[in-house]
C-alpha positions, -999 to +999 in steps of 0.1 A: -551+170-122-561+175-158-592+164-176-579+128-182-576+107-151-544+090-164-511+105-173-519+103-210-552+111-227-570+083-246-559+079-282-582+094-308-582+087-345-593+116-366-611+113-399-610+081-418-627+072-451-642+037-453-653+026-487-676-003-495-676-017-531-685-048-551-719-051-535-707-047-499-723-012-499-757-028-501-752-039-465-746-003-455-778+013-470-761+016-504-736+042-490-702+036-506-682+062-487-682+069-450-661+096-435-657+089-398-641+103-367-636+074-344-642+079-307-613+082-282-603+051-264-574+041-241-558+017-266-549+025-302-575+017-328-567-015-348-587-032-376-601-057-351-617-029-331-627-010-362-647-040-375-666-042-342-673-005-344-684-008-381-707-037-372-724-017-344-725+017-361-726+014-398-737-021-408-775-020-415-783-056-424-771-091-428-739-090-407-732-126-417-725-114-452-698-090-440-683-105-409-673-140-398-663-141-361-642-110-354-629-106-390-644-100-424-659-129-442-639-148-468-645-131-501-642-095-487-610-079-499-596-053-475-572-026-486-556-001-463-543+029-481-545+009-514-524-020-499-536-055-492-543-057-455-524-090-454-492-070-459-502-046-432-509-070-403-546-077-410-566-074-377-536-061-358-529-031-380-529+001-359-550+028-376-533+061-384-550+095-388-564+099-424-562+061-433-584+049-460-599+015-457-616-002-486-638-033-484-646-050-517-669-079-519-657-105-544-688-126-538-714-124-565-746-143-571-751-162-603 
């Protein structure tokens, strides 16, 4: 028997870059770029799981300004490899190694 108790090892996603712009970076200690190696898990990483991970590991304050339910709040534009996430399957998009995910806040105070 190998290291993994199942026939196949858990799926790992290597390095991703997450970018926060348009004021969204303020919720992440002002850090605009995060290079992350996501932990291995039995199921493939999708955007839904990624958002949960971001909320628990990167988000520093005011989660209600970034998330609503299990998705991003209206007014947060999400791009996956420079394409609108609506074209990619939104929360169900399966992350690939080296994906870049950009979160841009379009909400501005007046």
